[in-house]
NUFILO-617635 format. One record per residue: residue in three letters; x, y, z of N, C-alpha, C in turn. Coordinates in steps of 0.001 Angstrom, whole numbers, padded with zeros to 6 digits, always signed. Atoms other than C-alpha are relative to their C-alpha. Layout:
BEGIN
ALAXYZXYZXYZ ...
***
This chain:
BEGIN
MET-000450-001179+000472+088532+072868+109015-001468+000447-000589 GLY+001149-000421+000524+084830+073186+107839-000093+000067-001194 ASP+000285-000129+001604+083174+073858+104410+000691+001192-000504 PRO-000329-001010+000491+084683+076358+102135-000772+001037-000273 LYS+001185-001261+000223+083152+079765+101973+000268+001139-001516 TYR-000214-000991+001333+082352+081324+099043-001024+001241+000075 PRO+000768-001043-000166+081186+084693+099371-000674+000713-001104 ARG+001011-000575+001080+078494+086589+097329+000708+001225-000542 LYS-000622-001176+000572+079421+089279+094998-000647+001303+000213 VAL+000645-001327-000939+078968+092699+096140-000228+001187-001153 TRP+000834-000993+001245+078028+094209+092544-000670-000949-000825 ARG+000847+000870+001287+075656+093359+089850+000190+000956-001295 LYS-000036-000686+001312+075796+094336+086125-001200+000626-000217 PRO+001175-000618+000481+073310+096624+084637-000700-000924-000547 LYS+001028+000945+000629+070357+094660+082971+000611+000369-001559 ARG-000320-000261+001278+071474+096471+079710+001193+000926-000020 PRO-001039-000579+000005+074862+097184+079706+000690+000901-001209 LEU-000577-000544+001776+075201+098054+075950-000742+001206-000234 ASN+000563-001108+000577+072877+101000+076124+000809+001241+000105 TYR-000813-001021+000557+074388+103873+074588+000134+001253+001146 GLU+000324-001016-001487+073011+106641+077358+000676-000474+001254 LEU-000731+000887-001097+074003+104132+079909+001481+000303+000323 LYS-001578+000070+000249+077746+103893+078708+000558+001377+000301 MET-000537-001185-000095+077965+107533+078542-000154+000745+001476 ASP+000074-000348-001144+076861+108380+081906+000898-000969+001076 GLU-000872+000969-000507+078922+105315+083294+001311+000689-000227 LEU-001318-000545+000573+081956+106807+081565+000349+001649+000705 LYS-000028-001734-000730+081137+110685+082854+000135-000214+001332 ILE-000248+000284-001262+081115+109101+086425+001417-000314+000275 LEU-001761+000543+000274+084370+107162+085820+000940+001176+000134 GLY-000918-001028+000242+086146+110307+084856-000231+001183+001250 THR+000252-001054-001155+084463+112637+087771+000718-000643+001234 PHE-000168+000620-001291+085274+110405+090453+001346-000623-000018 GLY-001188+000482-000053+088579+108856+089227+000041-001583+000249 LEU+000224+001467-000134+087451+105075+088986+000782-000472-000882 ARG-000844+000752+000902+089511+102565+087776-000920-000949-001120 THR+000721+000891+000975+086989+100254+086330-001595+000240+000289 LYS+001388-000235-000499+083013+100359+085955-000183-001222+001266 ARG+000023+000628-001076+083341+097698+088648-000636+000465+001186 GLU+000001-000963-001148+083700+100259+091336-001155+000831-000211 LEU+001281-000812+000286+080709+102105+090081-001145-001039+000126 TRP+001019+000919-000095+078524+098980+089933+000137-000445+001545 LYS+000140+000287-001437+079389+098151+093759-000776+001202+000700 ALA+000623-001205-000469+078194+101776+094562-001436-000012-000169 HIS+001193-000065+000225+074964+101132+092852-000908-001503+000810 THR+000625+001294-000615+074626+097579+094498-000016+000456+001399 GLU-000154-000396-001370+075489+099223+097888-001521+000708+000283 LEU+001194-000956+000052+072712+102069+097116-001276-000798+000086 SER+000649+000706+000132+070252+099314+096152-000667-000730+001348 ARG+000115+000454-001466+070726+097689+099560-000790+000751+001047 VAL+000502-000894-001205+070243+100792+101677-001577+000493-000569 ARG+001013-000608+000534+067359+101833+099510-001227-001189+000352 HIS+001021+001306-000178+065365+098194+099971-000194+000035+001588 GLN+000339-000006-001417+065896+098577+103787-000951+001147+000263 ALA+001153-000965-000272+064229+101878+103481-001216-000161-000374 ARG+001327+000376+000564+061505+100651+101580-000749-000989+000926 SER+000615+000897-000730+060938+097735+103732-000319+000570+001238 LEU+000290-000645-001508+061080+099769+107095-001645+000733-000422 LEU+001256-000695+000385+058122+101872+105177-001087-000904+000190 ALA+001219+001015-000002+055940+098939+105060-000265-000900+001517 LEU+000015+000774-001167+056469+097910+108680-001275+001142+000794 GLY+001140-000697-000615+053846+098973+111300+001140+001320+000687 GLN-000318-001147-000811+054470+102202+113539+001015-000503+000925 GLU-000897+000694-001150+055994+100232+116567+001257-000422-000358 VAL-001371+000573+000414+058407+098223+114662+000974+001007-000789 ARG-000614-001036+000672+059463+101103+112314+000706+000831+001335 ALA-000466-001129-000776+060126+103547+115034+001219-000590+000776 GLU-001215+000546-000817+062488+100913+116750+001160-000470-000816 LYS-001245+000187+001176+064404+100161+113426+000457+000965-000629 GLU-000478-000945+000643+064483+103316+111737+001254+000560+000339 PRO-001101-000598-000295+066711+105069+113801+001726-000874-000098 ILE-001113+000901+000227+069482+102143+113451+000697+000492-001451 LEU-000561-000124+001409+069582+102878+109673+000422+001230-000253 MET-000333-001253+000082+069466+106519+109841+001396+000551+000921 LYS-001302-000331-000751+072392+106686+112473+000986-000486-000771 SER-001593+000448+000614+074577+104454+110380+000342+000695-001247 LEU-000350-000923+001070+073905+106533+107202+000520+001551+000404 ALA-000268-001368-000633+074327+109777+109294+001443-000234+000431 ARG-001358+000567-000463+077742+108125+110490+000667+000406-001068 ILE-000797-000046+001140+079163+108041+107057-000308+001314-000814 GLY+000258-001392+000847+077583+111611+105664-000841-000033-000923 LEU+000858-000172+001152+075099+110430+103513-001493+000663+000083 VAL+001466-000987-000387+072136+112335+105345+000235+000375+001081 SER+000032-000686-001199+071776+114619+107843-000531-000651+001156 GLY+000482+000634-001652+070761+114083+111733-001289-000067-000282 ASP+001606-000028-000211+067183+114971+111098-000678-000418-001494 ALA+000683+000472+001350+066472+113318+107761-000644-001079+000114 THR+001036+000961-000135+063853+110989+106960+000221-001298-001118 LEU+000016+001232+001025+063255+107627+104820-000052+000506-001339 ASP+000412-000346+001451+062006+109617+101840+001465+000801-000413 ASP-001584-000300+000445+065842+111236+101833+000741-001102-000257 VAL-000647+001056+000378+067106+107823+101669-000322-000315-001201 LEU+000348+000352+001288+065145+107102+098613+000393+001006-000744 ASN-000149-000835+000957+066010+110122+097147+001804-000146-000184 LEU-001563+000274+000290+069921+109173+097389+000366-000605-001549 ASN-000345+000520+001048+072042+108499+094301+001248-000502-000129 ALA-001353+000422-000040+075185+106832+093335+001157+000886+000147 ASN-001188-001146-000219+077345+110166+093232+000025+000183+001452 ASP-000282-000308-001517+076335+110688+097020+000946-000786+000660 LEU-001146+001083-000674+078127+107412+098014+001091+000039-000606 LEU-001262-000349+000455+080991+108219+095660+000802+000913+000256 SER-000613-001529-000252+081540+111553+097203+000686-000343+001486 ARG-000384+000370-001657+082201+109521+100659+001430-000838-000311 ARG-001152+000684+000103+084999+108002+099113+001527+000475+000431 LEU-001220-001084-000210+088643+108549+100421+000560+000840-001061 GLN-000688-000652+001175+090006+109185+097010-000675+001544-000218 THR+000693-001279+000754+087176+112037+096241+000355+001256+001182 ILE-000289-000902-001176+087667+113653+099732+001506+000686+000040 VAL-001349-000644-000082+091478+113792+099469-000025+000938-001204 THR-000085-000702+001299+091223+115354+095845-000837+001363+000414 LYS+000560-001452-000356+088840+118180+097396+000897+000583+001213 LYS-000612-000508-000964+090672+118473+100744+001462+000425-000310 LEU-001320-000321+000202+094088+118428+099806+000706+000648-001234 GLY-000115-000685+000890+094361+120020+096619+000767-000556-001290 PHE-000495+000799+000952+094903+117602+094127-000678+000675-001501 LYS+000847-000733+001065+094232+118691+090453-001076-000993-000406 THR+001007+001026+000721+092625+115387+089424-000206-001114+001156 PRO+000137+000888-000997+091188+112612+091407+000732-001330-000239 TYR-001075+001107+000568+093588+110153+089414+001306+000196+000869 GLN-001004-000498-000808+096438+112076+091300-000145-000471+001459 ALA+000320+000207-001657+094720+111562+094719+000231-001588+000005 ARG+000356+001394-000090+094177+107820+093947+001436-000486+000180 GLN-001212+000560-000247+097852+107254+093098+000865+000540+001606 ALA-000962-000279-001372+099033+109115+096385-000906-001010+000972 VAL+000421+000702-000868+096462+107072+098403+000360-001685-000006 ILE-000524+001156+000384+097482+103737+097017+001462-000350+000627 HIS-001296-000161-000059+101234+104737+097330+000445+000173+001856 GLY+000056-000057-001862+100654+105290+101504+000268+001429+000460 HIS-000545-001023-000430+101134+109023+101370-001382+000882+000861 ILE+001249-000531-000761+097598+109697+102993-000017-000874+001343 MET+000081+000485-001167+096858+109087+106721-001519+000419+000580 ILE+001357-000191-000499+093605+109082+108601+000667-000141+001630 GLY-000235+000040-001380+094497+110157+112164+001778-000471-000001 GLU-001476+000901-000300+097580+107803+113161+000294-000942-000910 ARG+000023+001246+000834+097061+105097+110579-000218+000367-001463 LYS+000084-000374+001443+097769+105114+106746-000904-000942-000503 VAL+001099+001004+000821+095040+103937+104347+000273+000228-001250 ASN-000177+000160+001499+095714+102707+100891-000992-000467-000750 ILE+001061+000478+000916+092511+101907+099751-000903+001387-000556 PRO+000604-001256+000454+090737+104622+097490-001402-000245+000260 SER+001407+000340-000368+087309+103005+098119-000482+000226+001373 TYR+000095-000096-001082+087581+103579+101676-000952+001085+000423 THR+001015-000866-000365+084251+105183+103043+000417+000622+001504 VAL-000486-000765-001150+085138+107993+105315-001042+000275+000769 THR+001227-000738-000986+082855+108846+108473+000191+001326+000018 VAL-000002-001768-000294+082023+112345+109411+000845+000298+000732 GLU-001074+000022-001235+084499+111802+112448+001189+000102-000593 GLU-001277+000257+000699+087422+110948+110206+000414+000871-000867 GLU-000315-000714+000941+086929+113575+107717+000791+000902+000422 GLY-000985-001353-000379+088749+116476+109760+001175-000595+000416 SER-001583+000365-000350+091849+114047+110483+000747-000555-001191 ILE-001063+000658+001035+092985+113241+106973+001180+000962-000410 HIS-001039-000771+000135+096406+114540+106351+001171-000855-000738 PHE-000860+000579+000650+099400+113691+104458+001202-000409+000850 SER-000848+000457-000876+102205+111376+105954+001355+000815+000443 PRO-001025-000804-000223+105258+112915+107662+001283-000158-001447 GLU-001192-000022+000628+107552+111603+105087-000243+000136-001419 SER+000604-000089+001391+105303+112415+102078+000632+001255-000691 LYS-000508-001325+000797+106967+114840+099501-001098+000630-000824 ILE+001230-000322+000778+103588+115380+097734-000329+001532+000382 PRO+000210-001426-000031+102978+118717+099536+000629+000839-000483 GLU-000945-001033+000645+106114+120282+098239+000051-000094-001507 ILE+000380+000033+001295+105334+119179+095060-001471+001085-000616 LEU+001276-000821+000301+101697+120659+095089+000150+001268+000075 GLU+000003-001422-000327+103107+124078+096305+000676+000314-001117 LYS-000476-000318+001213+105611+124047+093356-000758+000364-001051 THR+000995-000113+001284+102879+123660+090699-000909+001035+000420 LYS+000810-001210-000158+100783+126377+092366+000974+001421-000052 SER-000569-000998-000103+103544+128731+092542+000809+000423-001237 GLU-000231-000552+001301+104737+128470+089111-001272+000697-000988 LYS+001194-000655+000583+102788+130867+086895-000151-000659-001739 PRO+000067+000579+001039+101516+129663+083444+000463+000834-000965 VAL-000922-000879+001089+103401+131200+080391-001110+000372-001019 VAL+000965-000331+000816+101035+132970+078130+000886+000170-001543 VAL-000558-000172+001053+101776+132297+074574-001035+000567-001146 ALA+000953-000742+000945+100317+134856+071824-000570-001052-001092 ASN+000495+000902+001419+098278+133455+069037+000764+000397-000986 THR-000841-000171+001035+099880+133479+065663-000840+001509-000831 GLU+000472-001222+000429+096957+135709+064213+000038+001243+000658 GLU-000093-001320-000744+097269+138265+066871+001421+000560-000273 SER-001661-000833+000083+101203+138495+066472-000033+000436-001500 GLU+000263-000266+001423+100384+138733+062450-000406+001448-000060 GLU+000946-001140-000098+097846+141482+063024+001171+001157+000573 SER-000976-001237-000663+100233+143403+065458+001434+000101-001005 GLY-001097-000043+000700+103292+142848+062751-000458+001239-001016 VAL+000660-000700+001064+100859+144405+060244+000014+001462+000318 LYS+000409-001076-000391+100094+147456+062449+001371+000745-000186 ASP-001545-000610-000030+103806+148139+063081+000690+000293-001231 GLY-000741-000575+001406+104807+148302+059612-000853+001047-000573 THR+000893-001251+000246+101699+150477+058867+000534+001341+000780 GLU-000155-001039-000794+102886+152719+061903+001545+000689-000990 GLU-001101-000362+000658+106471+152705+060392+000054+000675-001243 SER-000103-000887+001390+105820+153827+056721-000676+000998+000332 GLU+000623-001601-000295+103504+156435+058018+000812+001052+000516 LYS-001140-001149-000864+106417+158085+060080+001055+000266-001156 GLU-001255-000173+001065+108868+157353+057110-000409+001376-000885 LYS+000663-000959+001174+106290+159485+054761+000047+001262+000551 SER+000285-001151-000425+105936+162086+057356+001404+000655+000347 THR-001376-000774+000028+109741+162684+057757+000650+000702-001443 GLU-000447-000598+001113+110323+162819+054191-000995+001326-000454 
***
């Protein structure tokens, strides 16, 4: 059977996890992209550091070797929509975690299919309501390529589109403030008293 395989971790914790500013930034990103735990954010940071390390190593190579290996990296990044077709290695070094998180299936479904929050989109993905082409994908962290982005849609048996249409058609009920109602009542009372005086 061979030796057992122990895969490496795909995420690394920050060096100062209890830093207040870092914790606030992490919580903001978690709420913006609807992440379940900080581990998903740490995976994005680790993947981004790997890509940036490749870009820095290419900059240190000679011109001939760089011309041979650079298109491979740029093509793979352009395929998932992180950089444009005419981008350079400097553009790769300027990438941040938000760029990588915006290519998740959960984030694209939130923007494209009209969900109010990314947590609603995450639930729809996990429960099998989202399809890419002819196959269902129930992984919120799935990285969507540029070619697949146009083929994201609801599954035929899903009832979520009807629910979203109902919520859009319902108009919000406007409730007047108590202060405004009291002021209007006072004004009405003064007008009525003035009318009574004029009739007398």
